[in-house]
C-alpha positions, 0 to 999 in steps of 0.5 A: 020699866015694863016688860013685854009679855013672856019676857023675863022680869027680874025678881025685885025682892031677890035683888033687894035681899041680895043687895042688902046682904052684900052691903052688910057682909061687904062692910063686915068681911070684904071691904067697902068695894062690895058694899058700894056695889050693893048700894048701887044695886039698891039704887038701880033696883027700881029704874033698871033691874037688869043692871041691879042684878049685874051689880049684885053679881059683880059685887059678890064676885068681888067679895069672894075674890077679896075674901080669898085674897085675905085668907091667903094673905093671913095663911102666908103671914102666919106661916112665915111667922111660925117658921121664923119664930119657930126657928128662933125658939129652937136653940132655947128648947135645946137647953 
């Protein structure tokens, strides 16, 4: 796609770097949904750079939402685990 003079043309290398980083970090930490968004962004990069940027943004937002929910779940899980196991071991400490 060619852009008229003076129009904003998305930076191809920035889109590619962000998409590849999203794929790697998505598979390692955030699940498959952000990684799939990164793959779609890489596929769309040459044909429609604006949509590729949008896919990158949506993928990163989904990554941080999933990562935040995972951290919240782990915090609540270990909090309850410590409360339950701590309450179970209190009688043993008094003997």
